[in-house]
VEXDREN-2710 file (C-alpha; in Angstrom, 1 decimal):
% VEXDREN-2710
k/r/px/py/pz
1/MET/17.0/4.7/17.8
2/ASN/18.0/3.8/14.3
3/LEU/15.8/1.8/12.0
4/ALA/18.8/-0.5/11.4
5/LEU/18.4/-1.7/15.0
6/LEU/15.8/-4.2/13.7
7/LEU/18.3/-5.9/11.4
8/GLU/21.1/-5.7/14.0
9/MET/18.9/-7.5/16.6
10/ALA/17.8/-10.2/14.1
11/ALA/21.4/-10.8/13.0
12/GLU/22.7/-11.0/16.5
13/ALA/20.0/-13.5/17.6
14/ALA/20.1/-15.7/14.5
15/PRO/23.0/-14.8/12.2
16/ASP/22.8/-18.0/10.1
17/ARG/19.1/-17.9/9.5
18/ILE/18.0/-17.1/5.9
19/ALA/16.7/-13.6/5.8
20/LEU/16.1/-12.9/2.2
21/VAL/15.5/-14.9/-1.0
22/CYS/15.4/-13.1/-4.4
23/GLU/15.8/-14.6/-7.9
24/GLY/17.5/-17.7/-6.5
25/GLU/20.0/-16.0/-4.2
26/ARG/19.8/-16.5/-0.5
27/TRP/21.1/-14.1/2.2
28/THR/21.5/-14.9/5.9
29/TYR/20.8/-12.2/8.5
30/ALA/24.6/-11.8/9.1
31/GLU/25.3/-11.4/5.4
32/LEU/22.5/-8.8/5.0
33/LEU/23.8/-6.8/8.0
34/ALA/27.3/-6.9/6.7
35/ALA/26.2/-5.6/3.3
36/ALA/24.1/-2.9/4.9
37/ARG/27.2/-1.7/6.8
38/GLY/29.2/-1.8/3.6
39/ALA/26.5/0.2/1.9
40/ALA/26.6/2.8/4.7
41/GLY/30.3/3.4/4.0
42/ILE/29.5/3.9/0.3
43/ILE/26.7/6.3/1.0
44/SER/28.8/8.3/3.5
45/SER/31.6/8.6/1.0
46/ALA/29.3/9.8/-1.8
47/LYS/28.3/12.8/0.3
48/VAL/24.7/12.8/-0.9
49/ASP/21.4/14.1/0.6
50/HIS/19.3/11.0/-0.4
51/VAL/19.6/7.4/-1.4
52/ALA/17.3/6.7/-4.3
53/LEU/16.2/3.4/-5.6
54/LEU/15.1/3.3/-9.2
55/ASP/14.5/-0.4/-9.6
56/GLU/12.3/-3.3/-8.9
57/SER/12.5/-5.2/-5.6
58/SER/15.8/-6.9/-5.1
59/ALA/18.5/-7.4/-2.5
60/ALA/19.7/-4.0/-3.4
61/ALA/16.5/-2.5/-2.1
62/VAL/16.9/-4.1/1.3
63/ILE/20.6/-3.2/1.5
64/ALA/19.9/0.4/0.5
65/LEU/17.1/0.8/3.0
66/PHE/19.3/-0.2/6.0
67/GLY/22.5/1.2/4.6
68/ALA/20.9/4.6/4.3
69/ALA/19.6/4.3/7.8
70/LEU/23.1/3.5/9.2
71/ALA/24.6/6.4/7.2
72/GLY/21.9/8.9/8.4
73/VAL/20.7/9.6/4.9
74/PRO/17.0/9.5/3.9
75/TYR/16.1/6.5/1.7
76/CYS/13.9/7.5/-1.2
77/PRO/12.6/4.7/-3.5
78/LEU/11.2/6.1/-6.7
79/ASN/8.3/4.9/-8.9
80/TYR/10.1/3.6/-11.9
81/ARG/6.8/3.3/-13.8
82/LEU/6.4/7.0/-14.0
83/ALA/6.6/8.9/-17.3
84/ASP/10.0/10.4/-18.0
85/ALA/8.9/14.0/-17.3
86/ASP/7.4/13.1/-13.9
87/LEU/10.4/11.0/-12.9
88/ALA/12.9/13.7/-13.9
89/ALA/11.0/16.1/-11.7
90/LEU/11.3/13.8/-8.7
91/LEU/15.0/13.2/-9.3
92/ALA/15.6/17.0/-9.4
93/ARG/13.9/17.3/-6.0
94/ILE/16.3/15.0/-4.3
95/ALA/19.6/16.0/-5.8
96/PRO/22.3/15.2/-5.0
97/ALA/21.4/11.5/-4.5
98/LEU/23.0/8.1/-4.8
99/VAL/20.7/6.5/-7.4
100/VAL/20.7/2.7/-7.4
101/GLY/19.2/0.8/-10.3
102/ASP/18.5/2.0/-13.8
103/THR/21.6/4.1/-14.3
104/VAL/20.9/4.5/-18.1
105/ARG/17.5/6.1/-17.5
106/ALA/18.8/8.1/-14.5
107/GLY/21.6/9.5/-16.5
108/ARG/19.3/10.4/-19.4
109/LEU/16.8/12.2/-17.1
110/THR/19.3/14.0/-14.8
111/ALA/21.5/15.9/-17.2
112/GLY/23.0/18.8/-15.4
113/GLN/22.1/17.4/-11.9
114/VAL/24.7/16.1/-9.4
115/HIS/23.9/12.4/-8.8
116/THR/26.0/9.3/-8.2
117/CYS/24.6/6.4/-10.1
118/LEU/25.2/2.7/-9.5
119/THR/23.6/-0.3/-11.1
120/ARG/21.9/-2.9/-8.9
121/GLU/24.7/-5.3/-9.4
122/GLY/27.4/-2.7/-8.9
123/PHE/25.9/-1.5/-5.6
124/ILE/25.6/-5.0/-4.2
125/ALA/29.1/-5.9/-5.2
126/HIS/30.5/-2.7/-3.6
127/ALA/28.5/-3.2/-0.5
128/ARG/29.9/-6.7/-0.1
129/GLN/33.5/-5.6/-0.7
130/ASN/33.3/-2.5/1.5
131/LEU/32.3/-4.3/4.7
132/GLY/32.0/-2.0/7.6
133/ALA/33.6/-2.7/11.0
134/ASP/31.5/-4.1/13.8
135/ASP/32.5/-1.2/16.0
136/ALA/32.0/1.5/13.4
137/GLU/30.0/4.5/14.4
138/TYR/26.7/4.9/12.7
139/ASP/23.9/7.4/12.7
140/GLU/21.8/7.4/15.9
141/GLY/18.6/7.7/14.0
142/GLU/16.9/10.8/15.3
143/GLY/16.2/12.2/11.9
144/ILE/14.5/11.2/8.6
145/ALA/14.6/7.5/7.8
146/ILE/12.5/7.5/4.6
147/GLN/11.1/10.0/2.1
148/LEU/8.3/8.7/0.0
149/PHE/6.6/10.5/-2.8
150/THR/2.8/10.0/-2.5
151/SER/1.1/8.4/-5.5
152/GLY/-0.4/11.7/-6.8
153/THR/-3.8/10.1/-7.6
154/THR/-5.5/13.4/-6.9
155/ALA/-2.7/15.9/-7.1
156/ALA/1.0/16.4/-7.6
157/PRO/3.2/14.0/-5.5
158/LYS/4.1/15.3/-2.0
159/ALA/7.3/14.3/-0.3
160/ALA/6.1/12.4/2.8
161/ILE/8.6/12.2/5.6
162/LEU/8.9/9.2/7.9
163/ARG/11.4/9.5/10.8
164/HIS/13.1/6.6/12.5
165/ALA/10.9/7.1/15.6
166/ASN/7.7/6.8/13.5
167/LEU/8.6/3.5/11.9
168/LEU/10.1/2.0/15.0
169/ALA/6.9/2.9/16.9
170/TYR/4.9/1.0/14.4
171/ILE/7.1/-2.1/14.3
172/LEU/7.8/-2.3/18.0
173/GLY/4.1/-1.8/18.8
174/THR/2.8/-4.4/16.4
175/VAL/5.4/-7.1/15.8
176/GLU/6.9/-9.7/18.3
177/PHE/10.6/-9.9/18.1
178/ALA/11.8/-13.3/16.7
179/GLY/8.2/-14.4/16.7
180/ALA/8.4/-16.3/13.5
181/GLU/9.4/-20.0/13.1
182/GLU/12.5/-20.7/11.0
183/SER/10.2/-22.2/8.3
184/ASP/8.1/-19.1/8.0
185/ALA/8.4/-17.1/4.8
186/ALA/6.7/-13.9/3.7
187/LEU/6.1/-13.3/0.0
188/VAL/6.6/-9.6/-0.8
189/SER/5.3/-8.6/-4.3
190/VAL/4.3/-5.0/-3.8
191/PRO/6.6/-2.3/-5.3
192/PRO/9.6/-1.1/-3.2
193/TYR/8.5/2.5/-3.4
194/HIS/5.2/1.9/-1.5
195/ILE/5.0/2.0/2.3
196/ALA/3.4/-1.5/2.3
197/GLY/6.5/-3.0/0.7
198/ILE/8.8/-1.2/3.2
199/SER/6.7/-2.2/6.2
200/ALA/6.6/-5.8/5.0
201/LEU/10.4/-5.8/5.0
202/LEU/10.7/-4.2/8.4
203/SER/8.1/-6.4/10.1
204/SER/9.5/-9.6/8.6
205/ILE/13.1/-8.8/9.6
206/TYR/12.1/-8.0/13.2
207/ALA/10.1/-11.2/13.4
208/GLN/13.0/-13.1/11.8
209/ARG/10.7/-14.3/9.0
210/ARG/12.4/-15.3/5.7
211/ILE/11.5/-12.7/3.0
212/VAL/10.8/-13.9/-0.5
213/LEU/10.9/-11.1/-3.0
214/LEU/9.0/-11.2/-6.3
215/PRO/10.4/-8.4/-8.4
216/ALA/7.6/-8.2/-11.0
217/PHE/4.1/-9.5/-10.1
218/SER/2.2/-11.9/-12.3
219/PRO/-0.3/-14.4/-10.8
220/GLU/1.6/-17.3/-12.4
221/ALA/4.9/-16.2/-10.8
222/TRP/3.2/-15.5/-7.5
223/LEU/1.6/-18.9/-7.2
224/ALA/4.8/-20.7/-8.4
225/LEU/7.0/-18.9/-5.9
226/ALA/4.5/-19.3/-3.1
227/SER/4.5/-23.1/-3.7
228/ALA/8.3/-23.4/-4.3
229/GLU/9.3/-21.5/-1.1
230/ALA/6.5/-22.9/1.1
231/VAL/5.3/-19.3/1.7
232/SER/3.4/-18.9/5.0
233/ASN/2.5/-15.1/4.8
234/ALA/1.9/-12.7/2.0
235/PHE/0.7/-9.2/1.3
236/VAL/-1.3/-8.3/-1.8
237/VAL/-3.3/-5.5/-3.2
238/PRO/-6.9/-6.1/-4.4
239/THR/-6.0/-6.2/-8.1
240/MET/-3.3/-8.8/-7.3
241/LEU/-5.7/-11.0/-5.3
242/SER/-8.3/-10.8/-8.1
243/ARG/-5.8/-12.1/-10.6
244/ILE/-4.5/-14.8/-8.3
245/ILE/-8.0/-16.0/-7.5
246/GLY/-9.0/-15.9/-11.2
247/LEU/-6.0/-18.0/-12.1
248/MET/-6.7/-20.5/-9.4
249/LYS/-10.3/-20.9/-10.4
250/SER/-9.5/-21.2/-14.0
251/GLY/-7.4/-24.4/-13.4
252/ALA/-4.8/-23.1/-15.8
253/MET/-2.0/-24.1/-13.4
254/GLY/-3.6/-27.3/-12.4
255/ALA/-4.9/-28.0/-8.9
256/THR/-3.0/-25.2/-7.1
257/HIS/-2.4/-26.2/-3.5
258/LEU/-0.8/-23.9/-0.9
259/PRO/-0.8/-25.9/2.3
260/HIS/1.8/-23.6/4.0
261/LEU/-0.1/-20.3/3.3
262/ARG/-1.4/-19.4/6.7
263/ALA/-2.0/-15.7/6.3
264/ILE/-2.8/-13.1/3.5
265/ALA/-2.9/-9.4/4.3
266/TYR/-4.3/-7.0/1.8
267/GLY/-4.7/-3.3/1.4
268/GLY/-3.8/-0.4/-0.8
269/GLY/-7.2/-0.1/-2.4
270/LYS/-10.8/-1.0/-2.0
271/MET/-11.4/-4.7/-1.9
272/PRO/-14.7/-5.8/-3.6
273/THR/-16.7/-7.8/-1.1
274/GLU/-17.5/-10.4/-3.7
275/LEU/-13.8/-11.0/-4.3
276/ILE/-13.0/-11.5/-0.7
277/HIS/-15.9/-13.9/-0.3
278/GLN/-14.5/-15.9/-3.2
279/ALA/-11.0/-15.9/-1.7
280/LEU/-12.3/-17.1/1.7
281/ASP/-14.1/-20.0/0.0
282/LEU/-11.1/-20.9/-2.2
283/LEU/-8.6/-20.8/0.7
284/PRO/-10.5/-22.0/3.7
285/ASP/-7.4/-22.6/5.8
286/THR/-5.9/-19.2/5.2
287/GLY/-6.4/-16.3/7.6
288/PHE/-7.2/-13.0/5.8
289/THR/-6.4/-9.5/7.2
290/ASN/-7.5/-6.2/5.8
291/ALA/-4.8/-3.6/6.6
292/TYR/-5.7/0.1/6.3
293/GLY/-3.0/2.7/6.5
294/LEU/-1.2/5.5/4.7
295/THR/2.3/6.5/3.8
296/GLU/2.0/9.3/6.4
297/THR/1.1/6.9/9.1
298/SER/4.0/4.5/8.6
299/SER/1.6/1.9/7.2
300/THR/-1.3/0.1/9.1
301/VAL/-3.5/2.0/11.5
302/ALA/-6.6/-0.3/11.5
303/LEU/-7.1/-4.1/11.0
304/LEU/-9.9/-6.5/10.2
305/GLY/-8.5/-9.7/11.4
306/PRO/-8.9/-13.4/10.3
307/VAL/-11.5/-14.3/12.9
308/GLU/-13.6/-11.3/11.9
309/HIS/-13.3/-12.2/8.2
310/ARG/-14.6/-15.7/8.8
311/ALA/-17.4/-14.6/11.1
312/ALA/-18.6/-12.0/8.6
313/HIS/-18.3/-14.4/5.7
314/ALA/-20.4/-17.0/7.5
315/ALA/-22.9/-14.6/9.0
316/SER/-26.6/-14.4/8.0
317/ASP/-27.2/-11.2/9.8
318/PRO/-26.8/-8.4/7.2
319/ALA/-25.1/-6.0/9.6
320/GLN/-22.4/-8.5/10.6
321/ARG/-22.0/-9.7/7.1
322/ALA/-21.5/-6.1/6.0
323/ARG/-18.5/-5.9/8.3
324/LEU/-16.5/-7.7/5.7
325/GLY/-16.5/-4.3/3.8
326/SER/-14.9/-2.5/6.7
327/VAL/-11.2/-2.1/7.5
328/GLY/-11.7/-3.3/11.1
329/LYS/-10.7/-1.5/14.3
330/PRO/-7.8/0.8/15.1
331/LEU/-4.5/-0.6/16.4
332/PRO/-4.2/-0.4/20.2
333/THR/-1.4/2.2/19.7
334/VAL/-3.5/4.4/17.4
335/GLU/-6.4/6.8/17.9
336/ILE/-9.0/7.4/15.1
337/GLU/-11.7/10.1/15.0
338/ILE/-14.3/11.0/12.4
339/ARG/-14.8/14.7/12.0
340/GLY/-17.5/16.6/10.2
341/GLU/-17.1/19.8/8.2
342/ASP/-17.3/21.8/11.4
343/GLY/-14.4/19.9/12.9
344/GLU/-16.5/18.2/15.6
345/CYS/-16.4/14.5/16.1
346/CYS/-19.2/12.6/14.4
347/ALA/-21.6/10.2/16.0
348/PRO/-21.3/6.5/15.2
349/GLY/-22.6/5.9/11.7
350/ALA/-22.2/9.5/10.6
351/PRO/-19.7/10.1/7.8
352/GLY/-16.9/12.5/7.8
353/GLU/-13.1/12.8/7.4
354/ILE/-10.8/10.3/9.1
355/TYR/-8.3/11.7/11.6
356/VAL/-5.4/9.6/13.1
357/ARG/-3.1/10.2/16.0
358/GLY/-0.2/8.1/17.4
359/ASP/3.6/7.8/17.7
360/GLN/3.8/6.1/14.3
361/VAL/1.9/8.9/12.6
362/SER/4.3/11.3/10.9
363/GLY/1.9/13.6/9.1
364/GLU/4.9/15.4/7.8
365/TYR/5.9/16.5/4.4
366/LYS/9.1/18.0/3.2
367/GLU/7.3/21.2/2.6
368/ARG/5.2/21.3/5.9
369/SER/3.6/19.4/8.7
370/ALA/-0.1/18.5/8.4
371/LEU/-0.5/17.7/12.1
372/ASP/-2.8/19.9/14.1
373/ALA/-1.8/21.3/17.5
374/ALA/-3.0/18.2/19.3
375/GLY/-1.1/15.8/16.9
376/TRP/-4.0/14.7/14.8
377/PHE/-3.4/14.0/11.1
378/PRO/-6.2/14.6/8.6
379/THR/-6.0/11.6/6.2
380/ARG/-8.3/13.1/3.5
381/ASP/-10.0/9.8/3.5
382/ALA/-13.8/9.8/4.1
383/GLY/-15.5/7.2/6.2
384/TYR/-17.4/6.4/9.4
385/LEU/-17.1/4.3/12.6
386/ASP/-20.1/2.1/13.4
387/ALA/-21.4/1.6/17.0
388/GLU/-18.9/-1.3/17.6
389/GLY/-15.9/0.8/16.5
390/TYR/-15.4/-0.7/13.1
391/LEU/-14.1/1.7/10.5
392/PHE/-15.7/1.9/7.0
393/LEU/-14.1/3.8/4.2
394/SER/-16.1/5.9/1.7
395/GLY/-13.2/7.0/-0.5
396/ARG/-11.1/10.2/-0.6
397/ALA/-12.7/13.3/0.9
398/ASP/-11.7/15.0/-2.4
399/ASP/-13.9/12.5/-4.3
400/VAL/-17.1/13.5/-2.6
401/ILE/-19.7/14.7/-5.1
402/VAL/-21.5/17.9/-4.1
403/ARG/-24.8/17.9/-6.0
404/GLY/-27.0/20.9/-5.3
405/GLY/-25.3/21.3/-1.9
406/GLU/-25.7/17.7/-0.9
407/ASN/-22.5/15.6/-0.2
408/ILE/-22.7/12.3/-2.0
409/SER/-20.2/9.4/-1.4
410/PRO/-19.1/7.7/-4.7
411/GLY/-18.6/4.5/-2.7
412/GLU/-22.3/4.1/-1.8
413/ILE/-23.3/4.3/-5.4
414/GLU/-20.6/1.9/-6.5
415/ASP/-21.5/-0.7/-3.9
416/VAL/-25.1/-0.7/-5.1
417/LEU/-24.1/-1.0/-8.8
418/LEU/-21.8/-3.9/-8.1
419/THR/-24.8/-5.9/-6.8
420/HIS/-25.9/-6.2/-10.4
421/PRO/-24.9/-9.6/-11.8
422/ALA/-23.7/-8.1/-15.1
423/LEU/-21.3/-5.6/-13.7
424/ALA/-17.7/-6.4/-12.8
425/ASP/-16.5/-2.9/-11.8
426/ALA/-17.9/0.6/-11.3
427/CYS/-16.7/4.1/-10.6
428/ALA/-18.8/7.1/-9.7
429/VAL/-17.3/10.6/-10.1
430/ALA/-18.5/14.2/-10.2
431/VAL/-19.3/15.6/-13.6
432/PRO/-20.2/19.3/-14.3
433/THR/-23.9/20.1/-14.8
434/ALA/-25.6/23.5/-15.3
435/GLU/-28.5/22.7/-13.0
436/TRP/-26.7/21.2/-10.0
437/GLY/-23.1/22.4/-10.3
438/GLU/-21.9/18.8/-9.9
439/GLY/-23.8/15.8/-11.2
440/ILE/-23.0/12.1/-11.0
441/GLY/-21.2/10.2/-13.8
442/ILE/-20.6/6.5/-13.7
443/ALA/-18.2/4.3/-15.7
444/LEU/-18.9/0.6/-15.7
445/VAL/-17.2/-2.6/-16.7
446/CYS/-19.3/-5.6/-17.7
447/ARG/-18.6/-9.2/-16.7
448/PRO/-17.4/-11.4/-19.6
449/GLY/-20.3/-13.0/-21.4
450/HIS/-22.8/-10.4/-20.0
451/ALA/-24.6/-7.8/-22.1
452/ALA/-24.6/-4.2/-20.8
453/PRO/-27.7/-3.4/-18.7
454/CYS/-29.8/-0.5/-20.0
455/GLU/-29.4/2.9/-18.3
456/ASP/-33.0/2.9/-17.0
457/GLU/-32.4/-0.4/-15.3
458/LEU/-29.3/0.9/-13.5
459/LYS/-31.0/4.1/-12.5
460/ASP/-34.0/2.2/-11.1
461/LEU/-31.6/0.1/-9.1
462/ILE/-29.9/3.1/-7.5
463/ARG/-33.2/4.9/-6.9
464/ALA/-34.7/1.8/-5.2
465/ARG/-31.6/1.2/-3.0
466/LEU/-30.6/4.8/-2.3
467/ARG/-32.6/7.8/-3.4
468/SER/-33.3/9.9/-6.5
469/SER/-30.4/12.3/-5.8
470/ARG/-28.0/9.4/-6.3
471/VAL/-29.2/8.6/-9.8
472/PRO/-26.5/9.2/-12.4
473/ASP/-26.6/11.9/-15.0
474/THR/-24.0/10.2/-17.3
475/VAL/-23.5/6.5/-17.8
476/ARG/-20.7/5.0/-19.9
477/PHE/-19.4/1.4/-20.4
478/VAL/-15.7/0.9/-20.7
479/ALA/-13.4/-2.1/-21.2
480/GLU/-11.6/-1.5/-17.9
481/LEU/-11.2/1.1/-15.3
482/PRO/-7.8/2.8/-14.7
483/TYR/-5.9/1.7/-11.6
484/ASN/-2.4/2.3/-10.4
485/GLU/-0.1/-0.6/-9.6
486/MET/-1.2/-0.5/-5.9
487/GLY/-4.9/-1.1/-6.9
488/LYS/-6.0/2.5/-6.4
489/LEU/-8.7/3.7/-8.7
490/LEU/-7.5/6.8/-10.7
491/ARG/-10.7/8.8/-10.5
492/ARG/-9.2/11.8/-12.2
493/GLU/-8.8/9.7/-15.4
494/VAL/-12.4/8.6/-15.1
495/LYS/-13.5/12.2/-14.8
496/ALA/-11.5/13.1/-17.9
497/LEU/-13.1/10.1/-19.8
498/LEU/-16.6/11.1/-18.9
499/ALA/-16.0/14.8/-19.7
500/GLY/-14.7/13.9/-23.2
END
């Protein structure tokens, strides 16, 4: 089946319902499907190997996604925030491509490469004019639907492959067709080159929920758009939620009231437990969901739902309250195992690497497949399952600090440090030492108005809550920690900072 089936079903069931709102323009489902068919004709005529988006979120992103699917060409949205050299390398890897968006930059970076470039406006106009026939033959969708370059937080970007079957398995297994009310609206503010942004589009279209795109995030724009469009659902990353909650608490926009906002899903990075407690207090009528997934798994594989959020938030039992720091339980369509260094499954509570299996799991890169013979994908994320089946993340497996042969999770150190009232953010990484091979370095951000705690106080805190082997060798205070736009902490930059 072809990914475009989702849009075709929605357009057939409710052709006049508003599907998309972006920068004041509104598209019905019928109009969106017609433009996607027009785009498919453009893509087929261009005779390209990929359809690349080099732009912010817009109607062009949605049209290109489904147009590429209908044409049988992989859709490859690119991170337009990359430095020129990095972006040029990615463009070279997908040549020849139809590049939609920033044609000036694309032309400057692709000298000597064979690309067809169209501006956002030009692409949309051509798609509208080049309307495909209802009985036109389109790709059956057995191949690659989307190619996404991974964020490269720990290494060079890999070209992750998602096939039509993977993405459809995720949507058909988790979303009820036409399950949204006509008044429902989903605010999408994550970048178009991230799997969370793509899955938000696909799931909302299949549910027939109106999509409200915010091309460039700011908390002011997010709150204004959520209010103006009576948004009922939204997906944010932790850094976005932090800025939204901070603005609401500041009163800078007056008494912000979001009566229609029923659900906020979040993911893409570690959510500080203090922040989610604040959000639950500030938005008592909103259901929160923590969604854990990866590019290679077609988005979400585990969820901590709204009921579990409220129960953990209100709990006095420490174990139940700690569940707010988990990513919940696996989806019914997904299997998750925790494996140790020997490859054996770990007992409940024992840490190891997270493995995932299911029809939505691709585990495939352009260069190779990472699935084992039984179909399990090694996520390279570290974590553990508790006795009730809740999944807790400890960070990337590559981030584990090996001190004198002992494996140490940075997350456990960071969680303890963030209980200190003067600290707003913390990062623990490996630093080289002559005695232990790897020692522990920590970079810390203080809360406004608080003085930096002394090193001995912080070391005593860690020693009392954990053990002496977790006490840091290096402590440095910084103005802020480096994150990417999806809220992922860039530990390699912290390592470089502490080594300098």
